[in-house]
Phi, psi and omega in degrees: 000124181280166179297151179301145177300332186268009180296136177230132174256131182212165174289146181283155178238168177302325181296337179283348191304318176306317176292320177299315180298316179301320177294322178299320177295316177303317175301317179303316177297313179303318182276012174064036178218058187300331185265007182275342183284111176247351178294138181245168177300321179296319178297319182291322176301312179295316188279338184251341186221010178279193183297331177231078182301138178242001176211159172226173178198159174245149172240151173249128185213159169230154178298327184285320191249350182077208183284124180256344185189164179216155169229113183252133185218164172210161179281138177229178182221132176255131181292337182270324191246340183092216185299135173217162176253138174249120174274107180286314182211136170238114187231130171239136179303148187308320182290339183258002182289146181083013181255358182097356184291321177299322176298314180297322176293315179300319179299323179296319182289322176296319176298323176294321178295318179296313185299323185269359179076028177290141176266357182199149172236128183232156175196174176238157175218137179293140187298340179266352184277076185303317181301315181290321178302312178300322178295310181297324179292321179297326183273358179084018180288158176269130173243103190273114181277355184277339186265136173260144176269133178247145174202163174230135176285169177301324179293319179290326178298316183288329182278339183292138182261113178271152167305123187302317179292329177289317181293324175295323175295323177292324184289345182290000000 
């Protein structure tokens, strides 16, 4: 089934955030982690539209159905390559998956990477998400099995013991 003829890809706005947050929750449910979303609309307003925005996003929408998908990204930096764009999440509503909307959103992120002079585009995909893996393979992307993803939760960050002098220097 092709994408609706009336589909439009555009930059996200602050008014879109309730729909964006709902899609993030839908993604968490799909990824079997429904209780992991702690981000709030207020957090997203501050972080995306405050004095120092740290993320951007594109939406896919139709006049009839509203927002059907999002691609949320931010600028990152590689010590080897320089500026890069990181695609945090690409989400299409369950009913609209398989219509080409995800490809159009991905194209928007690639265009943004080109526009901003990024030397690399990165993202992650869960090892069991076969539809997404298939999509990335079809577009010729590299899925690197050699790298492990590291992260620390908020609880781990707070429990971690920093060198006191280093932490004091950063606090200045």
